[in-house]
C-alpha positions in Angstrom: -3.2 -8.0 -26.4 -4.0 -4.5 -25.0 -7.1 -6.0 -23.2 -5.0 -8.6 -21.5 -2.5 -6.0 -20.3 -5.3 -3.7 -19.1 -6.9 -6.6 -17.2 -3.6 -7.4 -15.5 -3.1 -3.7 -14.6 -6.7 -3.4 -13.2 -6.3 -6.7 -11.2 -3.1 -5.4 -9.6 -4.5 -2.0 -8.9 -7.7 -3.5 -7.5 -5.7 -5.8 -5.2 -3.6 -2.9 -4.0 -6.5 -0.7 -3.4 -8.7 -3.4 -1.8 -5.8 -4.6 0.4 -5.2 -1.1 1.5 -8.9 -0.5 2.4 -9.1 -3.9 4.2 -6.0 -3.1 6.3 -7.5 0.3 7.3 -10.6 -1.7 8.5 -8.6 -4.2 10.4 -6.5 -1.6 12.2 -9.6 0.5 13.0 -11.4 -2.5 14.5 -8.2 -3.3 16.6 -7.9 0.3 17.7 -11.5 0.4 18.9 -10.7 -2.4 21.4 -8.3 0.1 23.0 -6.3 -2.9 24.0 -2.5 -2.2 23.2 -1.8 -6.0 22.8 -4.6 -6.4 20.3 -3.5 -3.3 18.4 0.1 -4.5 18.2 -0.7 -8.2 17.4 -3.0 -7.1 14.5 -0.4 -4.4 13.4 2.5 -7.0 13.3 0.3 -9.5 11.2 -0.8 -6.7 8.9 2.8 -5.5 8.4 3.9 -9.0 7.6 1.2 -9.6 5.0 1.5 -6.1 3.5 5.2 -6.9 2.7 4.0 -9.7 0.4 0.6 -8.5 -0.9 1.3 -4.8 -1.4 4.7 -5.3 -3.1 3.3 -7.8 -5.6 0.2 -5.7 -6.3 2.3 -2.6 -6.7 4.7 -4.3 -9.0 2.0 -5.8 -11.2 0.3 -2.4 -11.3 3.4 -0.5 -12.2 4.8 -3.1 -14.8 1.4 -3.6 -16.6 0.5 0.2 -16.3 3.9 1.1 -18.0 3.3 -1.6 -20.7 -0.1 -0.3 -21.2 1.1 3.2 -22.0 3.5 1.8 -24.6 0.8 -0.3 -26.2 -2.1 2.1 -26.2 -3.2 5.6 -26.8 -2.3 6.7 -23.3 0.9 8.9 -22.7 3.0 9.5 -19.7 2.2 13.2 -19.9 -1.6 12.4 -19.1 -2.5 13.5 -15.6 -4.0 10.2 -14.5 -1.0 8.3 -15.9 1.6 10.5 -14.3 -0.2 10.4 -10.8 -0.6 6.6 -11.1 3.0 6.2 -12.1 4.1 8.4 -9.2 1.9 6.7 -6.7 3.3 3.3 -7.7 6.9 4.4 -7.4 6.2 6.1 -4.0 4.3 3.0 -2.7 7.0 0.5 -3.8 9.8 2.8 -2.5 8.0 3.2 0.9 7.4 -0.5 1.0 11.1 -1.4 0.4 12.8 1.4 2.3 10.4 2.2 5.1 7.6 -0.4 5.8 9.8 -3.4 5.6 12.7 -2.3 7.6 10.6 -0.4 10.2 8.3 -3.4 10.5 11.3 -5.6 11.1 12.5 -3.1 13.7 9.2 -3.2 15.5 9.3 -7.1 15.4 12.8 -7.0 17.1 11.7 -4.5 19.8 8.6 -6.7 20.5 10.7 -9.9 20.7 13.1 -8.2 23.2 10.7 -6.1 25.3 7.1 -7.3 24.6 4.0 -6.1 22.7 3.3 -3.1 25.0 6.8 -1.5 24.8 6.3 2.2 24.3 9.0 2.4 21.6 7.4 -0.4 19.6 4.0 1.0 20.0 5.2 4.4 18.9 6.9 3.0 15.8 3.8 1.0 14.9 1.7 4.0 15.2 4.1 5.9 12.9 3.8 3.1 10.4 0.0 3.2 10.7 0.0 6.9 9.9 2.1 6.4 6.9 -0.1 3.6 5.9 -3.1 6.0 6.0 -1.2 8.4 3.6 -0.5 5.5 1.3 -4.2 4.4 1.3 -5.1 7.9 0.5 -2.6 8.1 -2.5 -3.8 4.7 -3.8 -7.4 5.8 -3.6 -6.6 9.1 -5.4 -4.9 7.1 -8.2 -7.8 4.7 -8.5 -10.2 7.6 -8.8 -8.1 9.3 -11.5 -7.7 5.9 -13.3 -11.5 5.6 -13.5 -12.2 9.2 -14.4 -9.2 9.7 -16.7 -9.2 13.5 -16.7 -7.7 15.0 -19.7 -8.0 11.7 -21.8 
């Protein structure tokens, strides 16, 4: 049973990490165009997709990671488990309480004032910067999960 729990945990974490890296690539490609409409269009599509993919991946990772701790030799006090748990909680909280409402706010502004509205662009840039931080945190968690320091 532990192998199936581990598999689900790894698949969730891999999806989360892979999606984060993919989004970074999409947004970097859009930014290289230096076209505000392209950047905003890609950013809005990414925000919409992130709400679904990142939330599901984060929940799968958290649920099966927690279950794995209860069913295996790992403990919450282990560094890689603690960091992974913290990153999952932070990621889900940011998704529910920041990314989702701020993304909706940007969509509203764009609907009212257009893609190149300075306020919409500033809010999208802010979300992008927070996304970079989240990608870094997920990357650190993945590295620690693989190396398992202290285990």
